[in-house]
N, C-alpha and C positions, 0 to 999 in steps of 0.2 A: 504494500500500500504506500502511495505517495501522498503526503499531507503537508500543507504549508505550515511553517512554524509560527505564523502570525495570526492563527485562528484559534483563540483560546476557548471558544464556546462549543466546539465540536463535541457531540455527545456519543456515548456508546451506541445509541439507537441509530445515529447518523452513520457510523462505521458499519453497523450490522446491515443496514439497508444497502450500503455500497457493496458489501461482500455478496449479498444476495443477487444484486445486479450483475456482478462479475461472474457469478456461478452460471448465469444464463448463457453467456457467450464466450467467456474467457477474458473479457476486458470490461471494466466498469468505470463510470464517471459520475460524480455527484454534481447536479446542476441546481440552480435556484432562480426564482423570479425576483428581480431587483426593482425596488420602488424608483430608484434613480440609478440606472446602469452605469453611468459615468464612464470610467476607463476600463471596466471589466471586459474580459474576452467574451464575445457573444457565442452562444451555442446554437448551431443550425441543425435542425432535426431532419431526418429522412421521412418520407410519407408513412413508413411502417413503424415509426416511433423510435428508431435508433439514432445515434449521433451521426450526423453527416460530416461536419467539420466544426472546428472552433476558429473564429476569426478574432485576432487581437484588435483592440480599438483603433490603433494607428493604421492598421491595414484594412479596416472595414469601410465599406461604402456607406453612403448616407442611409440607404434603406436597411442595411445590416445593423447600423448603429441604433435604429429604432427598435430592434429586437430587445426584449427585456429578460429573456432566458440567458443566464450567464454561467460561466465556468467557476466552480468553487476551488479548483486546484486539487481536489481529492480524486485519486485514481486507484484502481486495484487491478492486478493482473498476476499471472504466474511470473515469478521474478526473472527467470532465465529469458523468457520471451520479451519481457518489458525491456530489459537491458539490451537485448539484441535489436529491438525496434529503436531504442534511444540512440544506439550507435549509428543508425542510418540517418539521423537528423541532419538537415542542411540549415544554413543561416541566411537563406535568400528571402529576407523580409526587410521592412522599413527600419527595424531596430538593429539588424545585423546580428541577431541573437539566435541561439538554438532553442526553439520552443518545444517544451514537452507537449504542448497542445497539438503538435503535429503527429504525435505517436499514434492516435487513433486512425489517422489517414494511412499511415504505414501498415498498421495492423489490418486494415480493411483490404489492402492489396494482397494480403495473405489469406483473405477470406474470413477474418475475425471481425465481427461487428462489435461496436461499443454500446453496451446497454447503459441506460441512464437510471440513476436514483435521484430523488428530489428531496431537498431540505428547505427549511425556512431560511430566509435571508439572515436573520439574526444569529442563527446557529453557526453559519459558515463565514460570518463577517470577518474581514481582515483588519488587523490593527497596524497602523504605520506611524502613530504618534502617541504622545502621552494623553492628548485629548481623546483620541479614539479608544485608547485603553480604558480611560475613565468611563467612556460611553459603554464599552463592553461590560465593565463591572456593573454599571447601572442595570443593564439588561439581565445580567445574571442574578442580581439581587431581586429584581422584580419577579423572576421566575421562581426563585426559592421562596419568596414571601407568599406567592400564590399557592405553591405546593403545601406550605404549612397551614395556611388559612383553610384550604380545602380539606386538610387532614384534621381540622378541629382545634388548631392552636389559635388562641385569642390574641389579637394585637390591636390596641387602640389607635396607634399611628404607625401602620406598617412601613411607610416610606422612611421612617427614622430608625428602623431596626436593621442591623447589618449582620449577615450570617457568613460562615465559611462553607465551603463545598461539602464538608463532612459533618456539619452540625446535625445532631439528632434531638428532636423535640417531641415529647409525647403529647397526645391530644388532651384538651382541657387545661393545658398550661396557659397562663396569662403573662403576656410580655408587655410591659409599659414602654413609653417612648424612650428613644435614644439609648438603646441597649446594643452592645457590640459583642458578638460571639466570635472569638478567635478559633483557630484550629483545635480539634479534639474535644469538643464539648458535647456532653450528653445530658439532657434534662428529661426526667420522667414526667409522666402526665400528672396534672393537678398542681404542679409547682407554680410559684409566682416569682417572676423576675421583674423587679421594680426599676424605675427610671434611672438612666445614667450609670448603669452597671456595666462592667467589663469582665467577660469570662473567657478563659483560655485553658485548654487541657484539663477541664474540670468535669466532675459528675455531680448532678443535683438530683436527689431522690424525690419521690412523690410527696407532695404536700409541703415541701420546704419553701421558705420565703427568703429571697436574696435581694438586698438593696433596700432603698435606693442608694446610689453612689457606692456600691460594693465592688471589690475587685477579687475575683477568683483566679489565682495563678495555677500553673501546671501542678498536678498532684492534689488539688483540692477535691475532697470527697465529702459532700454535704448530705447528711442522713435525712431520713424521712421526718418531716415536720420540724426540722431545725430552722432557726432564724439567724441569718447573717445580715446585719443591719447597715446603716449608713456609715461610710468611711471605715469599713472593716475590710482588712486584707487577709486572705487565706492562701498559704502556699505549702504544698506538700503536707497537707494536714487532713486528718479524718475527723469530721465533726459528727458525733453520735446523734441518734434519733432524738428529736425533741430538745436538743441543746440550743442555747441561745447566746449569741454574741451580738448585741444590738447596736453598739456604736463605738467608734474610735478605738479599734483594737487591731493588733497584728498577731496572727497565729501562724507560725511557720515551723515546719518539721515537728508536728505535734499530733497527739491523739487526744481528743476530747470525748469523754464518756457521755452516754445518754443522759439527757435532762440536766446536764451541768449548766451553770449560769456564769458567763464571763462578763465582768463589770467593765464599764467604760474606761478607756485608757490602759487596758491590760496589754502587755507585750510579752511574747516569748523571746528571750534573748538567746537566739539559737546559733549565732555565728560570732567567732572570736577573731576573725580575720584569716583563719587557717582551716578550720573544720566546722561542720554543721552538727548540732547536737539536738537531742530529742527531749520534748516535754510531754509528760503523760498526766492527764487530768482525769480523775476517776468519775464514775457515774454519780450524778447528783451533787457534785462539788460546787461550791460557791466561791468564785474568785472575785475578791473585792476590787472596787474601782482603783485604777492607777497601780495595779500590782505588776511588778517586773519578775518574771519567772526565768531564772538564770539556768539554762539547760547545761548538762542533763539533770533533770529533776522530775520527781513524781509526786503528784498530789493525790492522796487516797480518796476512795469513795466517800462522799458526804462531807469531806473536809471543807473548812472555810479559811480563806486568807483575808486578813484585815486590810482595809483600804490603805493604799500608800506603802505597802510592804514590798521589800526586795527579797524574794524567796530563793535561797541558795542551796538548801538541803531538803531532802524528802520530807513530806508531811504525811503522817499516818492517817488512816481512815477515821473520819469523825472528829478530827482534832481541829483546833483553831491555831493558826500560825500568825504571829504578829512579829514583823521584822521592820521596825521603824523607830526613830528616836522618841524618847519619852517627852510628852508635852509638859512644859514648865510655864507657870503663869506668874507674872510680877504685877501686882495691882498698882494702878496709878502711874506706871512707867511711861505709857504713851503720852499722857498729858505733860509730864515733866520733861520728856524728850522734846516735844514741840516747843515748849516755853524756852528751853535752853537754846534750841536752834534759832528761834526767832530773835532772841537777845543777841546772838552772835552775828546775825545778818544785819 
């Protein structure tokens, strides 16, 4: 098969149709009807529906240029025959080039007709600039959005949601505006992905809520019914069923048990500049706001860490860990300080 390297939207179905056409006669070509044929090579058909010849735009007559059936550049043939036909090409044309489009004419001289397959223009469109590449991306996104909507995925503003070619979304998932799915994302049905979230290399189980403004990095595995809230980043971490990290948190290289609660401002200190280390948080544990968990460290089932703690050693199940300076109060100190500073000024 010969395929142009500048046609990124060619589908497996397009290739399958071409191979079926090739199987009919030994040579196949994919053609398409262009809304604006421009400088595409025109496909001239024989009365019996096979390819007569392809005329390049610069070599075409005015009547031939009005033809809208165009050459996609996709060919299929037995390799040995194709290379033999290609070796017989001449460059007797306005461009002084060797046209692969002349191969069907050479094949016909041996009694091999060229069968045609047909594709939509958008599928075989060529890309020759950054602007055209952006246009191709837009067409791909529209097709993926339609596929998910037809499969029962809810999107309030589909035109603002961006998918990768391999994104998998279960039906009854709800996706809010301005969500980006990078490569390798799977979301099970019934999940909610809230606005302005970015997911890549992540799994989200049924009933989970992600976002708004959440970031799931590669290795994030969000359990059923778990909550990952605003400005929470998860990397290479498993979040158990029903666990919650609702705001302002970083969970990296971690395992969070079912129904654990992660308070605002919590971070797993997983990297020392040389290695990555693991944090384990048990089922039902409560991590107080602004806790720093210095890995490697384990928090037992049902344990609690006091807000503002820096946890450097394991915490046993059901225990309270307090790792912060003791508060001291000096009555009247603030007023005396202000008076003294005012007098100095």
